[in-house]
N, C-alpha and C positions, 0 to 999 in steps of 0.2 A: 618227802614231806614239807620241806620249805616253800617250795612252788604252791602247795596247797593253802598255803596260810597267807596269800596274796589276798588284798581285798576284793577283786573280781573273781577269785574262786570261792569266796565265802557266800553259802546258802541264805546265811542271815541277811545280809547285803542285797543280794538278788531279791529277797522277799521285801526288804524295806523299801527299795527302789520301786518295786512293782507296786506296793501298796501307795508309794506316792503318786505313782501316774495314774492309778485307778482314782486317787482323792482328786487329782486335776480333772481328770474326765468328768466324773460325777459333778464336781463342782460346777464346771461349765454348762451341764446339762440342768442342774438343780437351781442355779443363780437366778434364772428369769421367773422361779415360783418363790422366790425368797427364802430357799431353804439352804441349809448346811448339809454336807454329807451325813454327820451323825444325825442330824434331825431327820433326815431321809431313813437313815436306819431305825429310829424310834417309829416312823410312820410305817415302815415295813410290819414290824412287831405288832403294833397295834391293828393292822390291817388283818394280820392272822388270829390276834387274840385280842379284842376291844375291853376295856374295863378293868385291868390289871393294876396291882397295886405298884407304886414306885419301885418298892423291893424286888418284885419280881420282874418287872421291866429291865432293871438293873442287872438280875442276874440273867436273864436272856440275852442282853445286850454286852454283858461282862462291862458293866459301868458303874462305878461307885455312885453314892448318893450325892457327893460333892461335885460331881460333873452333871449328873443327870437333873438334879432338882433345878439348877439355873436354866439348863436348856429347855426342861419343860416349861417353865415359867416364861421364857421368850417365845416358845411355841404357842403358849397359853395366850400371850400378848398380841399374837399376829394371826390368833383364830384358828389355830390348827386342832387344838385339843383343849381340855378343861380337867381342872383337878378338883376332885372332891374329897374331903376328909369324910371317913367312915363314921357313922352315927353310931355304931356299935363299938369301935374301937378307935379313939382320936388318934391314935399313934399312926394308922393306916390310911394313906393317902392313894386314891385310885385315879387312874388315868383314862379318859375316854376321847374319842375322837368328836371333832366336831364337824358340821356338816361340810364345811370348806375341804377337810381332808377325803370325805369320801367323794365329794364331786371332782376334786382334781386328782384322784387316784388314776383313773384312765389315762388322762393326759399326761401324768409323771410316769407312769410305768410305760407309756407308749415311746416316751423321749429317751428313757433310760434304755429300752430295749433297742431302739434305733442305734443309739450310740454304741452300744455293746456289739451289735449286727456290724457296725462300720469298721470295728476292729478285725473282722474276718475271722473270728472265733467259731467254728463249726460247732454244732449241739454235741457231737460225739466227743471232740476235743476239750469242751466246756464240762461235759460230765465227767470226763478222765482227771482234768486239772480237779476239780471239786474232791472227787475221790482220792487224789493223792494228797491234796491240802488237808482234808479230815484225816487221814490217816498218819500224816504228819504232825498234827495237831496232838492227836491220841499218844503218839509215841512220846512227844514233849511232855504232855500231861502225866503220863505214867512215870517218866522221871522225876517228876516233881514229888512224887508220891513217897 
């Protein structure tokens, strides 16, 4: 059991290291567009469902408003999105894609696909990894309940 407790045998450390490598990989691809990895995740969510509230976007991305609000403000200043306060309920702020985000989508997603393919992850392996990670995530969430 002692051997299991070494750093390199820890699943949490392997996931942490892998997440760091993914962040570096995506950062190198997104930097020419002036985007950070978390900003790219915001765009992905909005490309799927535009015109959501800050709260809904935060829930989808698992980000608190303290992180998401300043990020959205920077993205707004850079022309990626706009924020609009609801006329019916001033507490709600909606986020909408700007034309820049729609125009750049094909180029951004193409560059991301290129770099992922350069990692030689086959489609079947990709799908298997996604399934395993979602299963692991569900197990951890159940544990928290």
